[in-house]
C-alpha positions in Angstrom: -39.3 -67.8 -103.2 -41.5 -66.9 -106.2 -44.5 -69.2 -105.6 -44.8 -67.8 -101.8 -44.7 -64.2 -103.2 -47.0 -64.9 -105.9 -49.7 -66.4 -103.1 -49.6 -63.7 -101.2 -49.6 -61.1 -103.9 -52.7 -62.9 -105.2 -54.4 -62.9 -101.4 -54.0 -59.2 -101.2 -56.6 -58.6 -103.5 -58.8 -61.6 -102.4 -62.0 -60.3 -100.2 -62.9 -63.5 -98.6 -58.9 -63.7 -97.2 -58.9 -59.9 -96.4 -62.0 -60.5 -94.3 -60.7 -63.5 -92.4 -57.7 -61.5 -91.5 -58.7 -58.4 -90.5 -61.0 -59.6 -87.9 -58.8 -62.6 -86.7 -58.2 -61.4 -83.1 -54.5 -61.2 -83.2 -53.9 -59.8 -86.7 -53.9 -56.1 -86.0 -51.5 -56.7 -83.3 -49.1 -58.5 -85.8 -49.7 -55.8 -88.5 -48.1 -53.4 -86.1 -44.9 -54.6 -87.2 -45.2 -52.7 -90.5 -48.1 -50.3 -89.9 -47.6 -47.4 -87.4 -51.4 -47.7 -86.2 -55.0 -47.1 -87.0 -55.4 -43.6 -86.1 -53.3 -40.1 -87.0 -52.6 -39.9 -83.2 -50.8 -43.1 -83.4 -49.1 -42.3 -86.4 -47.8 -38.9 -84.9 -46.5 -40.6 -81.9 -44.3 -42.9 -84.3 -43.2 -40.2 -86.5 -42.0 -38.2 -83.2 -40.0 -41.3 -82.5 -38.5 -41.8 -85.7 -37.3 -37.7 -85.7 -36.1 -38.3 -82.3 -33.5 -41.0 -84.0 -32.5 -38.4 -86.9 -35.0 -40.0 -89.3 -37.2 -38.2 -91.5 -40.7 -39.7 -92.7 -43.5 -39.8 -95.3 -46.6 -40.5 -94.4 -49.2 -43.1 -96.0 -52.9 -43.0 -95.1 -53.5 -46.5 -96.5 -56.5 -47.1 -98.9 -56.5 -47.5 -102.4 -58.8 -48.3 -105.3 -62.0 -46.7 -104.1 -65.5 -47.2 -105.8 -67.4 -44.1 -104.3 -66.8 -40.4 -104.4 -67.7 -40.3 -100.7 -64.7 -42.8 -99.9 -62.5 -40.7 -102.2 -63.2 -37.4 -100.4 -63.1 -39.2 -97.2 -59.4 -40.0 -97.9 -58.6 -36.5 -99.1 -59.9 -35.3 -96.0 -57.9 -37.6 -94.1 -54.5 -36.3 -95.9 -55.5 -32.5 -95.2 -55.9 -33.8 -91.3 -52.6 -35.3 -91.6 -50.9 -32.2 -93.0 -52.2 -29.8 -90.1 -51.0 -32.5 -87.6 -47.6 -32.5 -89.2 -47.6 -28.7 -88.8 -49.3 -28.7 -85.5 -46.4 -31.3 -83.9 -43.7 -29.8 -85.8 -42.7 -33.3 -87.0 -40.4 -33.6 -90.0 -42.7 -35.7 -92.5 -43.6 -35.8 -96.2 -47.0 -37.5 -97.5 -47.3 -40.3 -99.9 -50.5 -40.6 -101.8 -52.3 -43.3 -104.2 -54.6 -41.7 -107.0 -56.9 -44.3 -107.0 -57.4 -43.5 -103.5 -58.2 -39.9 -104.4 -60.6 -41.0 -106.9 -58.6 -41.8 -110.3 -60.9 -44.8 -111.5 -64.1 -42.9 -110.6 -63.2 -39.3 -112.5 -60.0 -38.0 -113.3 -61.1 -34.4 -112.4 -62.2 -35.6 -109.1 -59.0 -36.7 -108.6 -57.1 -33.7 -109.9 -59.3 -31.4 -107.6 -58.4 -33.5 -104.6 -54.8 -33.6 -105.2 -54.8 -30.0 -105.9 -56.3 -29.3 -102.1 -53.5 -31.6 -100.8 -50.9 -30.0 -102.8 -51.9 -26.6 -101.8 -52.0 -27.5 -97.9 -48.8 -29.1 -98.2 -46.9 -26.1 -100.1 -48.5 -24.0 -97.4 -46.2 -26.1 -94.7 -43.5 -26.5 -96.9 -43.7 -30.4 -97.6 -43.6 -32.8 -100.7 -46.7 -34.9 -101.6 -44.9 -38.1 -103.6 -47.7 -39.7 -105.5 -47.1 -43.5 -105.2 -47.1 -46.0 -108.2 -49.7 -48.5 -108.4 -49.8 -51.5 -110.7 -49.3 -51.2 -114.6 -52.8 -50.4 -115.8 -52.3 -47.3 -114.1 -48.7 -46.5 -114.9 -49.4 -44.2 -117.9 -52.4 -42.2 -116.1 -50.3 -41.7 -113.1 -47.4 -40.2 -115.2 -49.9 -37.7 -116.8 -51.3 -36.6 -113.7 -48.2 -36.1 -112.0 -47.0 -33.9 -115.1 -50.4 -32.1 -115.1 -49.9 -31.2 -111.3 -46.3 -30.1 -111.9 -46.4 -28.1 -115.1 -50.0 -27.1 -115.9 -50.9 -26.6 -112.4 -47.2 -25.5 -111.2 -47.0 -27.5 -108.3 -43.4 -27.7 -107.4 -44.1 -29.7 -104.3 -45.1 -33.3 -105.9 -42.9 -36.2 -106.6 -43.6 -39.5 -108.2 -42.4 -43.1 -108.1 -40.8 -45.3 -110.5 -40.6 -49.4 -110.3 -37.3 -50.8 -111.4 -39.4 -54.0 -112.9 -40.7 -52.1 -115.5 -39.3 -52.3 -119.0 -40.5 -49.0 -119.5 -39.1 -47.3 -116.6 -35.9 -46.3 -118.4 -37.4 -44.2 -120.7 -39.8 -42.9 -118.1 -36.7 -41.9 -115.6 -34.9 -40.1 -118.6 -37.9 -38.1 -119.1 -38.1 -37.4 -115.3 -34.7 -36.7 -115.1 -34.7 -34.0 -117.8 -37.7 -32.4 -116.0 -35.9 -31.9 -112.7 -38.6 -34.0 -110.9 -38.2 -35.7 -107.5 -38.4 -39.5 -107.9 -38.7 -42.4 -105.6 -37.2 -45.6 -107.1 -38.3 -48.7 -106.0 -38.4 -52.3 -107.3 -42.1 -52.8 -107.2 -44.8 -54.7 -105.1 -47.3 -55.9 -107.7 -47.8 -58.9 -109.7 -47.3 -58.0 -113.3 -46.6 -60.3 -116.7 -43.4 -61.1 -118.2 -44.5 -58.7 -121.1 -44.4 -55.7 -119.5 -41.9 -56.4 -116.4 -38.7 -58.4 -115.8 -39.3 -62.0 -114.1 -36.3 -62.4 -112.8 -35.2 -60.5 -109.5 -31.5 -60.1 -110.7 -32.6 -58.1 -113.9 -35.0 -56.1 -111.4 -31.8 -55.5 -109.5 -29.8 -54.4 -112.4 -32.3 -52.4 -113.6 -32.7 -50.7 -110.6 -28.8 -49.5 -110.9 -29.2 -48.2 -114.4 -32.2 -46.2 -113.4 -30.2 -44.8 -110.5 -27.3 -43.9 -112.7 -29.6 -41.8 -114.9 -30.2 -39.5 -112.2 -26.6 -39.7 -110.7 -25.3 -39.0 -114.1 -22.9 -36.0 -113.1 -22.5 -34.9 -117.0 -26.2 -34.0 -116.6 -27.0 -30.3 -115.8 -28.1 -29.7 -112.2 -31.7 -29.0 -112.6 -33.1 -29.8 -109.7 -33.7 -33.4 -109.9 -33.8 -35.3 -106.6 -33.7 -39.1 -106.3 -35.2 -41.3 -103.6 -33.7 -44.7 -103.4 -36.2 -46.8 -101.8 -34.7 -50.4 -101.0 -33.4 -52.7 -98.2 -31.2 -54.4 -100.4 -27.7 -53.7 -98.7 -25.6 -54.6 -101.8 -27.6 -51.5 -103.5 -27.0 -49.4 -100.6 -23.4 -50.0 -100.8 -23.1 -49.6 -104.3 -25.1 -46.3 -104.4 -22.8 -45.1 -101.6 -19.6 -46.0 -103.3 -21.0 -44.6 -107.0 -22.0 -41.4 -105.3 -18.7 -41.0 -103.6 -16.6 -41.7 -106.8 -18.7 -39.2 -108.8 -18.7 -36.7 -106.5 -22.8 -36.8 -106.4 -23.8 -34.3 -103.3 -25.9 -35.9 -100.6 -28.4 -33.0 -101.2 -29.4 -34.6 -104.5 -30.3 -37.7 -103.0 -31.8 -39.7 -99.7 -32.3 -43.4 -98.8 -35.9 -44.4 -98.1 -37.2 -47.6 -96.2 -40.5 -49.1 -95.0 -41.2 -48.8 -91.3 -40.7 -52.0 -89.2 -38.0 -53.3 -92.0 -34.1 -52.9 -91.3 -34.6 -50.4 -88.5 -31.0 -50.7 -87.5 -29.8 -50.2 -91.0 -32.0 -46.8 -91.0 -30.4 -45.6 -88.0 -26.6 -46.3 -89.1 -27.4 -44.6 -92.6 -28.7 -41.7 -90.7 -25.7 -41.5 -88.4 -23.5 -41.6 -91.6 -24.9 -38.2 -92.5 -27.4 -39.4 -95.3 -31.0 -38.4 -95.4 -33.1 -41.3 -94.4 -36.7 -41.1 -94.7 -39.2 -43.8 -93.4 -42.0 -44.8 -95.1 -44.5 -44.8 -92.4 -48.7 -46.2 -93.1 -51.4 -45.9 -91.0 -54.8 -46.3 -91.2 -57.7 -49.2 -91.0 -57.2 -50.1 -94.6 -54.1 -52.0 -94.1 -54.9 -55.5 -95.5 -53.4 -55.3 -98.9 -50.3 -53.4 -97.8 -49.6 -56.0 -95.2 -49.8 -58.7 -97.4 -47.6 -57.1 -99.8 -45.0 -56.6 -97.2 -45.2 -60.4 -96.8 -44.8 -61.2 -100.4 -41.6 -59.2 -100.6 -39.3 -61.0 -97.7 -39.8 -64.8 -96.5 -38.4 -63.3 -93.4 -41.7 -61.4 -92.8 -43.7 -64.6 -93.0 -41.5 -66.0 -90.5 -42.1 -63.4 -88.0 -45.9 -63.4 -88.7 -45.9 -67.2 -88.0 -43.9 -66.9 -85.0 -46.1 -64.2 -83.3 -49.2 -66.2 -84.6 -48.5 -69.1 -82.1 -47.0 -67.3 -79.4 
């Protein structure tokens, strides 16, 4: 349903709709399908439950595209508190960060300083920080920042996201594979023009497999490269299981990742089968854009929303 997807993606950046949805009495309750809560304590409680089911986690403190240094500092401090909570509660969790939330659009130096603080604390508790990929105006800057943090600043606990709907991603994946990077591969959740992104789902899916094979290629030297297969697509998951078995790809070179609240049954099944299965757990008060993008991804999510609104 491309028209419905485009509508929800457009609404995700609409201030009037955001104000209406956020202030609608039932919206917060319905959003809990995809968001662990508005507070860190609520999110930690969710992580403990997921860990008890054999599932690993990556935290996401919701927020993006801040316009004030004070907002960026507050987001950075929120991540530092989250890392402290991960250590204090002894839960299995990484964290995921958007660079625009760290102040990238305000000052690249400010963003780098915030990331340096987050990565230093994450390294102290032996966990990974994955830089989320945002829409295409930030793609190259995000990759450049990742390489600066990883190579120039010597942080080996930083990962990056690549989106299979972008034409450029095959070249980017080859570069990251050569670096021995930790890469989360997803399809992409933003509205992008056909000049830079595959407009057809079948082509996005086909490119996903092409990009995964770059990392799975058994002829490549073992250099620490690690792949996060972020997908709920059962056809892709089945392909990955068969491909890695056929090509003798060790299970410690990849993992599956899915979003909190989507296909929980499949998440638990993969964990029971012995795969590392990591759940992306978002929390915080700035949940509206994330929530709308989840509705854009699958018609079933819209059906869930409507059925709950009229209960």
